[in-house]
N, C-alpha and C positions, 0 to 999 in steps of 0.2 A: 594440574599435576595429579596423577594418580599412583597410590602406593598400596601395592599388595604384598600382603604378610599373612602368614597363619602356621599352623604346626600340620606337620604331616609323618606318617608312618614310613619307616623303610625297614625292610628285611635284610638282615647281614648275618653273612656265614661266619660262626665262632671259629669251625674247623674245616680245613679242606679236604680231610679224609672222609671216606665212607666207611659206615658200620653196618654190623647185622641191624636189619628192620625188624623189632618184636613180631609185628603183626603177618609180615609175608615170607620173612627168613631170607631175603635177598640182602646183599650188601650195597645197598642203593640211599641207605638213610644218612641224613647230613645234620649237625649241630647249628642250629640257627636262633637267633634271637630278632626281636622287632622293637628297634628304637626310634624314639620321636624325636625329630628336628624342628627348628624354627626356619621357616622358608621365606624367603622374601624374592619376590615374583618368579615362584613354583621353584627355586633352587636351594638344596639345603643349606643352611649357614652353621648352625651350632647344634650339637645333640644336645637335648634339655632332659631326656629318660632313657636311662639303658634298659632295655627289657627282660625278661627271664628267659634262660635257655629253653629250646623246646627241639626234638629229634623230629625231622620231616623227611618223610621216604619220597624219591621220585618215582620209583615204580608203582607202589599203590597209592599214596598221598597221604598215608596215616600221619597224623601228630600226635605227638604224645610229650608232656612235660616233664622234665628232668631237671633236678635239682644239680647245681653248678659242683657241690661236692660229691655227689653221686658218679657226675661225669668223669671229674678227674680220677676218680678211684675205678672207672671203667677202662682208660686209655692204655696203660700196660697191655690189658688184655687181650685188646683188639686184633683181630687176624684180619688177612687182606685175601682177595679174591681176586684172579688174574681177568681180565675183562676179554679175553681174547677165548681161553679155554675154558675158562671158570674154576681152574683147581685153587684149594688153596696156598695161600703164598706168608712166610714170614715177614714180620714187620719191616724188617731191612732191604729186603729184596727190591731192585729198581727194575729188574729184569724175570720174565717167568724162567726158570729151569726147565719147563716142559715144553714150551712153545717157543720160546725164546723173545715172544713180544714185549715189548714195555708195559710196564703194570698201568692199567688206567684208575684215576681215585673215583 
C-alpha cells in the first residue's frame, strides 16, 4: 500500500477583471496569488498557506508585487477597455456603446 502526499503551489485569480499593466500599458493584467495546498495523490485537499497578491500581465508576462491595501484603493479608479474596438468604457458598461459588442474582461 502506497500513500502519496505533499505540498503543492496553485495560482489563484484574486479578481476576474483586467486592469492596466504598468509595464506595457494594455488592459491585460490580473491580480493573482500563489497558495500552497496539502495534496493527496496529487489532488489538492486543503489550503495551508495563502500567498501574497501580485499583478500578472497576459500580454507581456510582467509580474509586479502589490499590497492588498494598495489594490483595494485602486479598485474604484479602474477603467475598462472594449476587447473588440479598444475604446475606453466606464466600469458599469456590459456592452460597448461604440461597437455594440459585449465587453470582454
